VODREN-66853 format. One line per field, with one value per residue (C-alpha): x, y, z; residue number from 1. Coordinates in steps of 0.5 Angstrom, whole numbers, plus 500, padded with zeros to 3 digits. Example, Ala and Ser with C-alpha at 12.3 -4.5 7.8 and 13.67 -1.06 7.14 Angstrom:
BEGIN
c1 <- [525; 527]
c2 <- [491; 498]
c3 <- [516; 514]
pos <- [1; 2]
This chain:
BEGIN
c1 <- [338; 336; 340; 345; 344; 346; 351; 354; 361; 364; 370; 372; 379; 383; 390; 394; 391; 387; 380; 383; 384; 377; 375; 379; 377; 370; 370; 374; 369; 363; 365; 363; 357; 354; 354; 359; 360; 365; 365; 371; 374; 381; 384; 385; 389; 386; 393; 396; 390; 392; 399; 398; 393; 394; 387; 385; 380; 378; 377; 372; 368; 366; 364; 368; 365; 369; 366; 367; 372; 373; 378; 384; 383; 389; 389; 385; 387; 385; 379; 376; 369; 368; 370; 366; 360; 360; 362; 356; 351; 354; 353; 346; 344; 346; 344; 336; 339; 342; 340; 345; 350; 356; 360; 367; 370; 365; 358; 355; 348; 345; 338; 336; 339; 346; 351; 356; 363; 367; 374; 376; 373; 374; 367; 366; 370; 368; 369; 376; 378; 376; 379; 385; 387; 394; 390; 388; 394; 394; 387; 387; 383; 381; 375; 375; 369; 373; 373; 366; 364; 368; 365; 358; 360; 361; 354; 351; 354; 352; 345; 343; 342; 349; 347; 345; 337; 336; 331; 332; 335; 342; 347; 353; 359; 365; 372; 374; 370; 374; 371; 364; 364; 367; 361; 356; 359; 360; 356; 350; 350; 348; 353; 350; 357; 364; 368; 375; 379; 382; 390; 394; 398; 405; 412; 413; 413; 419; 418; 425; 429; 432; 431; 438; 439; 435; 432; 426; 420; 415; 410; 405; 404; 408; 403; 402; 397; 401; 406; 412; 417; 415; 416; 423; 424; 422; 427; 433; 431; 432; 439; 441; 439; 445; 441; 444; 437; 436; 430; 427; 421; 417; 411; 410; 413; 410; 416; 411; 408; 412; 411; 414; 420; 421; 421; 426; 430; 431; 432; 438; 440; 440; 442; 447; 441; 435; 433; 427; 425; 419; 412; 413; 408; 407; 414; 418; 414; 414; 421; 422; 417; 421; 428; 425; 424; 421; 416; 413; 406; 405; 398; 393; 385; 386; 380; 384; 391; 392; 399; 399; 396; 401; 407; 404; 403; 410; 413; 415; 415; 410; 409; 403; 399; 394; 388; 385; 384; 391; 391; 385; 389; 395; 391; 398; 399; 406; 406; 402; 404; 400; 406; 412; 416; 412; 414; 421; 420; 416; 422; 428; 425; 424; 430; 434; 430; 430; 427; 421; 421; 420; 414; 411; 413; 409; 403; 403; 403; 397; 393; 394; 393; 385; 385; 386; 383; 379; 376; 374; 371; 367; 364; 362; 359; 354; 353; 351; 346; 343; 342; 339; 335; 337; 343; 349; 349; 352; 347; 347; 352; 350; 355; 358; 354; 348; 343; 346; 344; 350]
c2 <- [783; 784; 789; 785; 784; 790; 787; 791; 788; 791; 790; 795; 796; 794; 791; 785; 779; 773; 777; 782; 777; 774; 781; 783; 776; 777; 783; 780; 774; 778; 785; 782; 779; 784; 792; 792; 797; 796; 800; 800; 806; 805; 809; 804; 804; 798; 797; 796; 791; 787; 787; 784; 779; 777; 780; 783; 788; 793; 800; 802; 797; 798; 803; 805; 808; 811; 810; 815; 814; 817; 823; 819; 813; 811; 804; 798; 796; 803; 804; 798; 797; 804; 805; 798; 801; 807; 803; 798; 804; 807; 800; 799; 806; 803; 796; 798; 799; 793; 786; 782; 785; 781; 782; 780; 781; 777; 779; 786; 787; 790; 791; 786; 779; 779; 774; 774; 771; 769; 771; 770; 771; 778; 780; 777; 778; 772; 768; 770; 769; 762; 760; 764; 765; 768; 775; 776; 779; 784; 786; 793; 794; 787; 785; 793; 797; 802; 796; 795; 802; 802; 796; 799; 805; 801; 798; 805; 807; 801; 802; 795; 789; 787; 780; 778; 776; 769; 767; 773; 769; 771; 766; 765; 762; 760; 760; 753; 747; 748; 755; 752; 747; 752; 757; 751; 749; 755; 760; 756; 761; 756; 756; 755; 752; 753; 758; 757; 763; 764; 762; 764; 758; 759; 757; 751; 744; 743; 736; 735; 740; 736; 739; 740; 747; 748; 755; 756; 761; 765; 768; 773; 779; 780; 781; 778; 773; 770; 768; 770; 770; 763; 761; 764; 761; 754; 754; 757; 750; 746; 749; 748; 740; 741; 743; 749; 752; 759; 763; 769; 773; 775; 780; 787; 789; 795; 799; 803; 797; 794; 787; 790; 792; 786; 782; 786; 786; 778; 779; 783; 779; 773; 776; 770; 766; 770; 775; 780; 781; 786; 785; 781; 780; 778; 775; 777; 773; 767; 767; 767; 761; 757; 758; 756; 748; 749; 753; 754; 757; 759; 762; 758; 758; 761; 761; 759; 761; 763; 763; 756; 754; 758; 755; 748; 749; 752; 746; 749; 743; 747; 745; 748; 748; 742; 747; 751; 752; 751; 744; 743; 745; 740; 735; 731; 729; 729; 736; 738; 740; 741; 745; 749; 743; 738; 743; 742; 734; 734; 739; 735; 728; 731; 734; 727; 723; 726; 721; 721; 729; 728; 724; 729; 734; 731; 729; 736; 739; 735; 737; 744; 744; 743; 751; 755; 762; 758; 754; 760; 764; 758; 757; 764; 764; 758; 762; 768; 765; 761; 767; 771; 765; 766; 765; 770; 771; 776; 782; 789; 793; 800; 806; 805; 808; 811; 808; 809; 816; 820]
c3 <- [189; 196; 201; 205; 212; 217; 222; 228; 230; 237; 241; 247; 245; 240; 242; 239; 243; 241; 242; 237; 232; 233; 232; 226; 222; 224; 220; 214; 214; 213; 210; 203; 205; 210; 211; 217; 222; 227; 233; 238; 243; 241; 235; 230; 223; 219; 215; 222; 224; 217; 219; 226; 225; 217; 215; 209; 211; 206; 210; 204; 205; 212; 217; 223; 229; 235; 241; 247; 252; 259; 259; 262; 259; 254; 254; 254; 261; 265; 268; 265; 268; 267; 260; 259; 262; 257; 251; 252; 253; 246; 243; 245; 242; 236; 236; 233; 227; 225; 223; 228; 233; 235; 241; 240; 247; 252; 254; 251; 253; 246; 249; 244; 242; 239; 238; 244; 243; 250; 250; 258; 264; 266; 265; 272; 278; 282; 276; 274; 281; 281; 275; 275; 283; 280; 278; 285; 288; 282; 282; 285; 291; 291; 295; 298; 299; 294; 288; 290; 289; 282; 279; 281; 277; 271; 272; 273; 266; 263; 265; 264; 269; 269; 265; 258; 260; 259; 254; 250; 244; 245; 241; 246; 243; 248; 245; 248; 250; 257; 257; 255; 261; 266; 264; 265; 272; 275; 273; 270; 264; 258; 252; 245; 242; 241; 236; 236; 235; 228; 228; 222; 220; 223; 219; 214; 216; 221; 223; 219; 223; 229; 236; 237; 239; 246; 245; 248; 246; 251; 246; 248; 253; 259; 265; 271; 269; 264; 269; 266; 272; 274; 267; 267; 274; 271; 266; 271; 274; 268; 267; 274; 272; 267; 261; 258; 255; 252; 252; 248; 251; 245; 247; 249; 256; 260; 264; 267; 271; 277; 274; 268; 271; 275; 269; 266; 272; 271; 264; 265; 271; 267; 260; 258; 257; 257; 251; 250; 243; 244; 241; 234; 228; 221; 218; 224; 229; 223; 223; 230; 231; 225; 229; 236; 237; 244; 248; 255; 256; 264; 264; 268; 267; 260; 256; 250; 249; 241; 242; 244; 238; 234; 237; 236; 229; 228; 231; 238; 243; 248; 255; 258; 264; 265; 267; 262; 254; 253; 255; 250; 244; 245; 249; 250; 258; 257; 255; 261; 268; 274; 278; 277; 279; 274; 269; 270; 270; 264; 260; 263; 261; 253; 253; 255; 250; 243; 240; 244; 244; 236; 236; 241; 236; 231; 235; 237; 230; 228; 234; 233; 226; 228; 229; 223; 220; 215; 220; 223; 217; 215; 222; 224; 217; 220; 226; 223; 218; 224; 228; 222; 220; 213; 209; 207; 200; 195; 194; 193; 197; 200; 200; 207; 213; 208; 212; 219; 223; 224]
pos <- [1; 2; 3; 4; 5; 6; 7; 8; 9; 10; 11; 12; 13; 14; 15; 16; 17; 18; 19; 20; 21; 22; 23; 24; 25; 26; 27; 28; 29; 30; 31; 32; 33; 34; 35; 36; 37; 38; 39; 40; 41; 42; 43; 44; 45; 46; 47; 48; 49; 50; 51; 52; 53; 54; 55; 56; 57; 58; 59; 60; 61; 62; 63; 64; 65; 66; 67; 68; 69; 70; 71; 72; 73; 74; 75; 76; 77; 78; 79; 80; 81; 82; 83; 84; 85; 86; 87; 88; 89; 90; 91; 92; 93; 94; 95; 96; 97; 98; 99; 100; 101; 102; 103; 104; 105; 106; 107; 108; 109; 110; 111; 112; 113; 114; 115; 116; 117; 118; 119; 120; 121; 122; 123; 124; 125; 126; 127; 128; 129; 130; 131; 132; 133; 134; 135; 136; 137; 138; 139; 140; 141; 142; 143; 144; 145; 146; 147; 148; 149; 150; 151; 152; 153; 154; 155; 156; 157; 158; 159; 160; 161; 162; 163; 164; 165; 166; 167; 168; 169; 170; 171; 172; 173; 174; 175; 176; 177; 178; 179; 180; 181; 182; 183; 184; 185; 186; 187; 188; 189; 190; 191; 192; 193; 194; 195; 196; 197; 198; 199; 200; 201; 202; 203; 204; 205; 206; 207; 208; 209; 210; 211; 212; 213; 214; 215; 216; 217; 218; 219; 220; 221; 222; 223; 224; 225; 226; 227; 228; 229; 230; 231; 232; 233; 234; 235; 236; 237; 238; 239; 240; 241; 242; 243; 244; 245; 246; 247; 248; 249; 250; 251; 252; 253; 254; 255; 256; 257; 258; 259; 260; 261; 262; 263; 264; 265; 266; 267; 268; 269; 270; 271; 272; 273; 274; 275; 276; 277; 278; 279; 280; 281; 282; 283; 284; 285; 286; 287; 288; 289; 290; 291; 292; 293; 294; 295; 296; 297; 298; 299; 300; 301; 302; 303; 304; 305; 306; 307; 308; 309; 310; 311; 312; 313; 314; 315; 316; 317; 318; 319; 320; 321; 322; 323; 324; 325; 326; 327; 328; 329; 330; 331; 332; 333; 334; 335; 336; 337; 338; 339; 340; 341; 342; 343; 344; 345; 346; 347; 348; 349; 350; 351; 352; 353; 354; 355; 356; 357; 358; 359; 360; 361; 362; 363; 364; 365; 366; 367; 368; 369; 370; 371; 372; 373; 374; 375; 376; 377; 378; 379; 380; 381; 382; 383; 384; 385; 386; 387; 388; 389; 390; 391; 392; 393; 394; 395; 396; 397; 398; 399; 400; 401; 402; 403; 404; 405; 406]
């Protein structure tokens, strides 16, 4: 029986978002078909990863490598360009030992052809500002000599040309058709296909549950690009129009940032109808999804929006921006808005017509069901086989890490 292919899977910093779910499910999908090494710079406990992303990764079946990190870096949002440069250089030093290398968070130049899974536009300052202008006020030293020097430092640490060379054979996969189209239109970088992120099924079938209680859910990280303040103000206007809606914010909030303090201040000011649950995962999140019939999503220009798929599958009637991957997930014009004012009108119209709202709910759930962890596993197998030029099959397992020089 031939040895299994040696596959390197990378993610710069494992948190609790959509790209981390992609990383975790990629590891799980390949752990029994390949000799998998996973590289990240963050501390990692597989038990926690399995609980958050509902995976079943066997720590004994893979090799975990901690990449070096800058002394002052304690999270994935600190000195990102510099830390990413260091991470890229480290991964490139390992790449020659593997049959395939997979970056689960945007482009990473392995120094050889690899599989590149696009998660967002953070890898290109100009592109990110173009597709999501709301990030501009929150980019420190935006457009200044200091920021240009900072980005140059990241490129120096990477030690590459700054982009994956065309014609080398890299397999580039977008996380939505909208991302793929945007890449082709704006950057001219060819995309080989679309690999939708893994979405773990939400609550049980909820169509029978009436949308009587107008309880909204805002799901996901509380940060500027998610437009949480704007969403709260949208719902405040809905209340002013005579609909006593309430809302739960389910996501991590950093009290150390100015934005986090501003959001928390509004939560306290409107505490009679706004509550904050903190970050939830697993059964706690699924229980909350099952108890909420409505949801609002605010991030514009988002590449996919895994929270939207989770909300849609759980039966939360979800209103999303018309620009970005979130609209692709639900694909219902009545649930899409192009301005905060239009969001108010869409929500009020649905609240005032329960029969129409229930119809939209059924159509939304059907569309959201296209995205699943099972589909992701099947498709990542197919893409890896295409890259390797041979099928993945059960074969002899080598002791984890025995072939990789220490």
